[in-house]
DSSP file (Angstrom, degrees, kcal/mol; ACC not computed):
  #  RESIDUE AA STRUCTURE BP1 BP2  ACC     N-H-->O    O-->H-N    N-H-->O    O-->H-N    TCO  KAPPA ALPHA  PHI   PSI    X-CA   Y-CA   Z-CA
    1    1 A M              0   0    0      0, 0.0     2,-0.2     0, 0.0    89,-0.0   0.000 360.0 360.0 360.0 137.5    0.0    0.0    0.0
    2    2 A F        -     0   0    0     88,-0.1     2,-0.3     1,-0.1     3,-0.0  -0.519 360.0-119.1 -82.8 147.7    1.3    3.4   -0.9
    3    3 A Q        -     0   0    0     -2,-0.2     2,-0.3     1,-0.1    -1,-0.1  -0.639  34.0-106.2 -82.8 142.2    1.7    6.2    1.6
    4    4 A V        -     0   0    0     -2,-0.3    -1,-0.1     1,-0.1     3,-0.1  -0.505  34.8-128.1 -70.2 130.8   -0.4    9.3    1.1
    5    5 A M        -     0   0    0     -2,-0.3    -1,-0.1     1,-0.1     4,-0.0  -0.496  25.9-104.9 -76.1 147.4    1.8   12.2   -0.1
    6    6 A P        -     0   0    0      0, 0.0    19,-0.3     0, 0.0     3,-0.1  -0.372  29.7-116.1 -65.5 155.0    1.6   15.5    1.7
    7    7 A R  S    S+     0   0    0      1,-0.2    18,-2.6    17,-0.1    19,-0.6   0.904 105.1  35.7 -60.6 -42.3   -0.4   18.2   -0.1
    8    8 A Y  E    S-A   24   0A   0     16,-0.2    -1,-0.2    17,-0.1    16,-0.2  -0.958  74.0-167.2-119.8 117.2    2.7   20.4   -0.5
    9    9 A L  E     -A   23   0A   0     14,-2.6    14,-3.0    -2,-0.5    74,-0.1  -0.891  24.5-120.1-105.0 126.0    6.0   18.7   -1.1
   10   10 A P  E     -A   22   0A   0      0, 0.0     2,-0.6     0, 0.0    12,-0.3  -0.329  15.5-141.1 -67.6 145.5    9.2   20.8   -0.8
   11   11 A I  E     -A   21   0A   0     10,-2.9     2,-1.6    -2,-0.0    10,-0.5  -0.937   9.9-143.2-104.4 122.7   11.5   21.3   -3.7
   12   12 A D        +     0   0    0     -2,-0.6     3,-0.1     1,-0.2    10,-0.0  -0.600  62.7 115.4 -87.6  79.5   15.1   21.2   -2.7
   13   13 A T        +     0   0    0     -2,-1.6     2,-0.4     1,-0.1    -1,-0.2   0.376  61.4  65.1-123.1  -0.1   16.5   23.8   -5.1
   14   14 A Y  S    S-     0   0    0     -3,-0.3     2,-2.1     2,-0.1    -1,-0.1  -0.975  80.3-123.0-131.0 138.0   17.6   26.6   -2.7
   15   15 A D        +     0   0    0     -2,-0.4     2,-0.3    -3,-0.1    -3,-0.0  -0.524  66.8 125.1 -81.1  78.2   20.3   26.5   -0.1
   16   16 A A        -     0   0    0     -2,-2.1    -2,-0.1     1,-0.1     4,-0.1  -0.924  69.0-123.4-132.5 158.2   18.1   27.4    2.8
   17   17 A E  S    S+     0   0    0     -2,-0.3    -1,-0.1     1,-0.1    -2,-0.0   0.836 101.5  35.4 -71.0 -31.8   17.4   25.8    6.2
   18   18 A T  S    S-     0   0    0     -3,-0.0    -1,-0.1     1,-0.0     0, 0.0  -0.948  98.5 -99.1-122.7 146.0   13.7   25.6    5.5
   19   19 A P        +     0   0    0      0, 0.0    -7,-0.1     0, 0.0     3,-0.1  -0.235  31.6 179.2 -62.9 148.8   12.0   25.0    2.1
   20   20 A V        +     0   0    0     -9,-0.4     2,-0.4     1,-0.2    -8,-0.1   0.672  65.6  55.7-115.9 -38.9   10.7   27.9    0.1
   21   21 A L  E     -A   11   0A   0    -10,-0.5   -10,-2.9    -7,-0.1     2,-0.3  -0.815  65.1-177.5-103.8 140.6    9.3   26.2   -3.0
   22   22 A F  E     -A   10   0A   0     -2,-0.4     2,-0.5   -12,-0.3   -14,-0.0  -0.952  23.8-132.4-135.3 152.5    6.7   23.5   -3.0
   23   23 A V  E     -A    9   0A   0    -14,-3.0   -14,-2.6    -2,-0.3     2,-1.1  -0.913  22.5-132.5-101.4 130.7    4.9   21.2   -5.4
   24   24 A N  E >   -A    8   0A   0     -2,-0.5     3,-1.6   -16,-0.2   -16,-0.2  -0.736  20.6-167.0 -80.8 102.0    1.1   21.0   -5.0
   25   25 A T  T 3  S+     0   0    0    -18,-2.6    -1,-0.2    -2,-1.1   -17,-0.1   0.585  79.4  64.0 -71.9  -9.0    0.8   17.2   -5.2
   26   26 A H  T 3  S+     0   0    0    -19,-0.6    -1,-0.3     2,-0.0     3,-0.1   0.433  76.8 111.6 -94.8   0.3   -3.0   17.4   -5.5
   27   27 A K  S <  S-     0   0    0     -3,-1.6     5,-0.0     1,-0.1    -4,-0.0  -0.283  84.1 -83.1 -67.5 159.3   -2.9   19.2   -8.9
   28   28 A E     >  -     0   0    0      1,-0.1     4,-2.2     4,-0.0     3,-0.5  -0.319  35.3-122.0 -60.7 145.6   -4.1   17.4  -12.0
   29   29 A L  H  > S+     0   0    0      1,-0.2     4,-2.8     2,-0.2     5,-0.2   0.857 113.2  57.9 -58.9 -35.0   -1.4   15.2  -13.6
   30   30 A S  H  > S+     0   0    0      1,-0.2     4,-1.7     2,-0.2    -1,-0.2   0.876 107.8  46.5 -64.4 -36.1   -1.8   17.1  -16.8
   31   31 A E  H  > S+     0   0    0     -3,-0.5     4,-2.0     2,-0.2    -2,-0.2   0.887 112.5  49.7 -72.1 -39.3   -0.9   20.3  -15.0
   32   32 A L  H  X S+     0   0    0     -4,-2.2     4,-2.3     2,-0.2    -2,-0.2   0.930 112.7  46.3 -64.9 -44.9    2.1   18.8  -13.2
   33   33 A T  H  X S+     0   0    0     -4,-2.8     4,-2.9     1,-0.2    -1,-0.2   0.870 110.7  53.2 -67.6 -34.4    3.5   17.3  -16.4
   34   34 A A  H  X S+     0   0    0     -4,-1.7     4,-2.2    -5,-0.2    -1,-0.2   0.897 108.9  50.4 -64.4 -39.3    3.0   20.6  -18.2
   35   35 A C  H  X S+     0   0    0     -4,-2.0     4,-1.5     2,-0.2    -2,-0.2   0.940 114.6  42.5 -62.7 -48.3    4.9   22.4  -15.5
   36   36 A A  H  X S+     0   0    0     -4,-2.3     4,-2.4     1,-0.2    -2,-0.2   0.918 112.8  53.6 -65.0 -43.2    7.8   19.9  -15.7
   37   37 A M  H  X S+     0   0    0     -4,-2.9     4,-2.7     1,-0.2    -1,-0.2   0.879 104.1  56.0 -60.6 -38.4    7.7   19.9  -19.5
   38   38 A H  H  X S+     0   0    0     -4,-2.2     4,-2.1     1,-0.2    -1,-0.2   0.923 109.3  46.3 -60.3 -43.8    8.0   23.7  -19.6
   39   39 A R  H  X S+     0   0    0     -4,-1.5     4,-2.2     1,-0.2    -2,-0.2   0.917 113.3  48.4 -65.3 -43.1   11.2   23.5  -17.5
   40   40 A F  H  X S+     0   0    0     -4,-2.4     4,-2.5     1,-0.2    -2,-0.2   0.862 110.4  52.1 -66.5 -34.5   12.6   20.8  -19.7
   41   41 A T  H  X S+     0   0    0     -4,-2.7     4,-2.8     2,-0.2    -1,-0.2   0.906 109.0  49.6 -66.7 -41.7   11.8   22.7  -22.9
   42   42 A V  H  X S+     0   0    0     -4,-2.1     4,-2.5     2,-0.2    -2,-0.2   0.914 111.8  48.9 -63.0 -42.2   13.5   25.8  -21.6
   43   43 A V  H  X S+     0   0    0     -4,-2.2     4,-2.6     2,-0.2    -2,-0.2   0.922 111.8  49.3 -62.4 -44.3   16.6   23.7  -20.7
   44   44 A R  H  X S+     0   0    0     -4,-2.5     4,-2.4     2,-0.2    -2,-0.2   0.928 112.5  47.3 -60.7 -45.5   16.5   22.1  -24.2
   45   45 A D  H  X S+     0   0    0     -4,-2.8     4,-2.0     1,-0.2    -1,-0.2   0.891 112.2  49.9 -64.8 -39.0   16.3   25.5  -25.8
   46   46 A L  H  X S+     0   0    0     -4,-2.5     4,-2.3     2,-0.2    -1,-0.2   0.905 110.8  49.6 -65.2 -40.9   19.1   26.9  -23.7
   47   47 A A  H  X S+     0   0    0     -4,-2.6     4,-2.1     2,-0.2    -2,-0.2   0.890 108.7  53.1 -64.9 -38.6   21.3   23.9  -24.6
   48   48 A D  H  X S+     0   0    0     -4,-2.4     4,-0.8     1,-0.2    -1,-0.2   0.901 109.8  49.0 -61.0 -40.4   20.5   24.4  -28.3
   49   49 A T  H >< S+     0   0    0     -4,-2.0     3,-0.8     1,-0.2     4,-0.5   0.916 109.3  51.7 -64.6 -43.6   21.6   28.0  -27.9
   50   50 A V  H >< S+     0   0    0     -4,-2.3     3,-1.2     1,-0.3    -1,-0.2   0.872 104.1  57.5 -62.9 -37.1   24.8   27.1  -26.1
   51   51 A T  H 3< S+     0   0    0     -4,-2.1    -1,-0.3     1,-0.3    -2,-0.2   0.755 107.0  49.1 -67.3 -21.1   25.7   24.6  -28.9
   52   52 A S  T << S+     0   0    0     -3,-0.8    -1,-0.3    -4,-0.8    -2,-0.2   0.485  92.4 101.4 -95.5  -2.0   25.6   27.4  -31.4
   53   53 A L  S <  S-     0   0    0     -3,-1.2     2,-1.0    -4,-0.5     3,-0.1  -0.465  77.8-121.1 -80.6 152.5   27.7   29.8  -29.5
   54   54 A N    >   -     0   0    0      1,-0.1     3,-1.5    -2,-0.1     4,-0.1  -0.836  25.7-163.9 -88.3 103.5   31.4   30.5  -30.2
   55   55 A L  G >  S+     0   0    0     -2,-1.0     3,-1.0     1,-0.3    -1,-0.1   0.642  78.7  74.8 -69.8 -13.8   32.8   29.4  -26.8
   56   56 A K  G 3  S+     0   0    0      1,-0.2    -1,-0.3    -3,-0.1    -2,-0.0   0.834 102.9  40.3 -64.9 -30.5   36.1   31.2  -27.5
   57   57 A N  G <  S+     0   0    0     -3,-1.5     2,-0.5     2,-0.1    -1,-0.2   0.299  95.8 101.1-100.5   8.9   34.4   34.5  -26.9
   58   58 A T    <   -     0   0    0     -3,-1.0     2,-0.1    -4,-0.1    -3,-0.0  -0.808  68.5-131.6 -99.3 132.2   32.3   33.4  -23.9
   59   59 A S     >  -     0   0    0     -2,-0.5     4,-1.8     1,-0.1     3,-0.2  -0.413  17.9-119.2 -79.6 156.9   33.4   34.2  -20.5
   60   60 A D  H  > S+     0   0    0      1,-0.2     4,-2.2     2,-0.2     5,-0.2   0.857 115.1  59.7 -59.5 -35.4   33.6   31.7  -17.6
   61   61 A C  H  > S+     0   0    0      1,-0.2     4,-2.1     2,-0.2    -1,-0.2   0.894 103.8  49.7 -61.2 -41.5   31.0   33.8  -15.8
   62   62 A D  H  > S+     0   0    0     -3,-0.2     4,-2.2     2,-0.2    -1,-0.2   0.901 109.8  50.6 -65.4 -41.0   28.5   33.4  -18.6
   63   63 A L  H  X S+     0   0    0     -4,-1.8     4,-2.6     1,-0.2    -2,-0.2   0.887 109.1  51.6 -64.4 -38.4   29.0   29.6  -18.6
   64   64 A V  H  X S+     0   0    0     -4,-2.2     4,-2.3     2,-0.2    -1,-0.2   0.911 109.7  50.0 -63.8 -42.0   28.5   29.5  -14.8
   65   65 A R  H  X S+     0   0    0     -4,-2.1     4,-2.0     2,-0.2    -2,-0.2   0.905 112.1  47.9 -62.9 -41.2   25.3   31.4  -15.2
   66   66 A I  H  X S+     0   0    0     -4,-2.2     4,-2.5     1,-0.2    -2,-0.2   0.938 112.7  47.0 -65.9 -47.1   24.0   29.1  -17.9
   67   67 A T  H  X S+     0   0    0     -4,-2.6     4,-2.5     1,-0.2    -1,-0.2   0.858 110.7  52.7 -66.9 -33.7   24.9   25.9  -16.0
   68   68 A R  H  X S+     0   0    0     -4,-2.3     4,-2.4     2,-0.2    -1,-0.2   0.909 110.7  47.7 -65.4 -41.4   23.3   27.3  -12.8
   69   69 A A  H  X S+     0   0    0     -4,-2.0     4,-2.5     2,-0.2     5,-0.2   0.927 113.2  47.8 -64.6 -44.8   20.1   28.0  -14.7
   70   70 A V  H  X S+     0   0    0     -4,-2.5     4,-2.4     1,-0.2     5,-0.2   0.925 112.6  49.5 -60.8 -45.2   20.1   24.5  -16.3
   71   71 A H  H  X S+     0   0    0     -4,-2.5     4,-2.3    -5,-0.2    -2,-0.2   0.924 112.5  46.7 -61.3 -46.2   20.7   22.9  -13.0
   72   72 A L  H  X S+     0   0    0     -4,-2.4     4,-2.3     2,-0.2    -2,-0.2   0.935 114.3  46.1 -63.2 -48.5   17.9   24.8  -11.2
   73   73 A L  H  X S+     0   0    0     -4,-2.5     4,-2.6     1,-0.2    -1,-0.2   0.881 113.2  49.9 -64.5 -38.5   15.3   24.1  -14.0
   74   74 A M  H  X S+     0   0    0     -4,-2.4     4,-2.7    -5,-0.2     5,-0.2   0.907 110.1  50.2 -67.1 -41.3   16.3   20.4  -14.2
   75   75 A R  H  X S+     0   0    0     -4,-2.3     4,-2.2    -5,-0.2    -2,-0.2   0.920 113.3  46.2 -62.8 -42.9   16.0   20.0  -10.4
   76   76 A E  H  X S+     0   0    0     -4,-2.3     4,-2.1     2,-0.2    -2,-0.2   0.942 114.1  47.7 -64.6 -47.0   12.6   21.6  -10.4
   77   77 A G  H  X S+     0   0    0     -4,-2.6     4,-2.3     1,-0.2    -2,-0.2   0.901 112.8  48.4 -61.2 -41.9   11.4   19.6  -13.4
   78   78 A C  H  X S+     0   0    0     -4,-2.7     4,-2.0     2,-0.2    -1,-0.2   0.876 108.5  54.2 -67.3 -37.2   12.6   16.4  -11.9
   79   79 A A  H  X S+     0   0    0     -4,-2.2     4,-1.3    -5,-0.2    -2,-0.2   0.909 110.8  46.1 -62.3 -41.8   11.0   17.1   -8.5
   80   80 A V  H  X S+     0   0    0     -4,-2.1     4,-2.0     1,-0.2     3,-0.2   0.913 111.5  51.4 -67.0 -42.0    7.6   17.6  -10.3
   81   81 A M  H  X S+     0   0    0     -4,-2.3     4,-2.8     1,-0.2    -2,-0.2   0.817 102.8  60.0 -66.7 -29.4    8.1   14.4  -12.3
   82   82 A D  H  X S+     0   0    0     -4,-2.0     4,-2.3     2,-0.2    -1,-0.2   0.901 106.8  47.1 -61.0 -40.1    8.9   12.5   -9.1
   83   83 A V  H  X S+     0   0    0     -4,-1.3     4,-2.6    -3,-0.2    -2,-0.2   0.919 111.5  50.5 -66.2 -43.8    5.4   13.5   -7.9
   84   84 A V  H  X S+     0   0    0     -4,-2.0     4,-2.6     1,-0.2    -2,-0.2   0.930 111.8  47.9 -59.6 -45.8    3.9   12.5  -11.2
   85   85 A Q  H  X S+     0   0    0     -4,-2.8     4,-2.7     2,-0.2     5,-0.2   0.922 111.6  49.1 -62.9 -44.8    5.6    9.1  -11.1
   86   86 A A  H  X S+     0   0    0     -4,-2.3     4,-2.1     1,-0.2    -1,-0.2   0.909 113.3  47.2 -62.1 -41.8    4.5    8.5   -7.5
   87   87 A R  H  X S+     0   0    0     -4,-2.6     4,-2.4     2,-0.2    -1,-0.2   0.900 111.9  50.3 -67.0 -40.0    0.9    9.4   -8.3
   88   88 A A  H  X S+     0   0    0     -4,-2.6     4,-2.5     2,-0.2    -2,-0.2   0.916 111.6  47.7 -64.4 -43.1    1.0    7.2  -11.4
   89   89 A L  H  X S+     0   0    0     -4,-2.7     4,-2.5     2,-0.2    -1,-0.2   0.886 110.5  52.8 -64.4 -38.0    2.3    4.2   -9.4
   90   90 A Q  H  X S+     0   0    0     -4,-2.1     4,-2.4    -5,-0.2    -2,-0.2   0.922 110.0  47.6 -62.8 -44.4   -0.3    4.9   -6.8
   91   91 A R  H  X S+     0   0    0     -4,-2.4     4,-2.5     2,-0.2    -2,-0.2   0.915 111.6  50.4 -62.7 -43.2   -3.1    4.8   -9.4
   92   92 A E  H  X S+     0   0    0     -4,-2.5     4,-2.4     1,-0.2    -2,-0.2   0.918 111.3  48.6 -60.9 -43.3   -1.7    1.6  -11.0
   93   93 A N  H  X S+     0   0    0     -4,-2.5     4,-1.8     1,-0.2    -1,-0.2   0.905 111.6  48.8 -64.7 -42.1   -1.6   -0.1   -7.5
   94   94 A E  H  X S+     0   0    0     -4,-2.4     4,-1.0     1,-0.2    -1,-0.2   0.885 111.0  51.5 -64.4 -38.2   -5.1    1.0   -6.8
   95   95 A Y  H >X S+     0   0    0     -4,-2.5     4,-0.7     1,-0.2     3,-0.5   0.913 109.0  50.3 -64.1 -42.8   -6.2   -0.4  -10.2
   96   96 A K  H 3< S+     0   0    0     -4,-2.4     3,-0.4     1,-0.2    -1,-0.2   0.844 108.9  51.5 -66.3 -33.1   -4.6   -3.7   -9.5
   97   97 A T  H 3< S+     0   0    0     -4,-1.8    -1,-0.2     1,-0.2    -2,-0.2   0.690 106.7  54.1 -78.6 -16.8   -6.2   -4.1   -6.1
   98   98 A T  H <<        0   0    0     -4,-1.0    -1,-0.2    -3,-0.5    -2,-0.2   0.589 360.0 360.0 -90.6 -11.0   -9.7   -3.4   -7.5
   99   99 A I     <        0   0    0     -4,-0.7    -1,-0.2    -3,-0.4    -2,-0.1   0.474 360.0 360.0 -83.5 360.0   -9.5   -6.1  -10.2
């Protein structure tokens, strides 16, 4: 049996003692996946941009900013997808027990 998820699950993307950002685990799966997909699309587009840059003229500071943005967006997207996966597994388990 699956454990019930809390309504608001913290996202560990900020170096703070207490969480600031949370995922509403009760949102529709379509909304959760759209949220994660948006972050992954932004990361993909940013990576596409980086591949077309001439890195000889790019400062180390710019590369650090890009990698920090990619890291943050990926962590947020993965946190949301973890909720989607847990909810999907919960639904599958409930379906199997009703058959």
